[in-house]
N, C-alpha and C positions, 0 to 999 in steps of 0.2 A: 406551798407556793405553786401557782399555775405555770405550766410549761408553755413558753412562747414558741410558736411555729412561724416560719417564713415560707413564702411561696418561692418558686424558681425565679420569678420575675424580681422579687424583692432581694434575693441573694445576688442576682445578676446586677441589679442597680447598685447594691452595696459595694460590689467589687468592680464596677464599671466593665462588665463582661457581657457578651451576648448570652441570652438564655440557651442558645444552641451549644455554647461551650459547656455549660453545665450538663446538658443532655449527653454530649459526647463524653464528658468525664464519668457520668453514671454508667454509660455503656462500657467504658474502659475499666471501670472499677476504681476510678480516681476521685479526688475531691472529697468533700465532707460526707459523712453518713447521711442517709436520707430515709424518709418513710414513704411507702407507697400505700396510699389509702384509696382503695378502689382504683380509679384511673388517674388519681391526682398524686402529685409529688409534693412533699413538705419536708422542710429542714428544721430541726430543733435549733433554736438560737444557741444553746450551749454547745451543740456539735459544730456549728459554724464558727463560734468563737474559739473552740478547741483547735479546729483546723487552721484558723488564722494564727494562733499561737504556735502551732507546729511548723509554720512556714518561716519563722524567725531565723535569720542567718547572721553570722558574724562576718562572712566573706562571700563573695559571689561564687567561689569555687566549692563552698560547702554543699554537700549533697543533702537532699531532703530525706527525712526519716521514712522508713518503709510505711506504706499506707496501713498495713495490717498492724504494725506496732502502734501507730497513732490511734487507730480505732480501738485496740485493746486497752490503751491507756484511758481513753474516754469511757469505755465500758467499765473499767476498774473503778474509776472515780465515781461513776453513777451508782455502782453497787455499794460503795462505802457510805 
């Protein structure tokens, strides 16, 4: 199956965010995993969906999981 990639603009539209927010998240090491292909940024759809799933909360006081843990889980699923 082919891997679907999204541009920064497509992810920003999907989440109703400014593309600059995604730029800032990348700089801070937050947000979904991304690919840097030459000078272009791309997001794998599966990484975007995994990031969305990791943001699910039962209460507003629940803290988000550590970014490294989320990325490790995504990497583990991909290797399986």
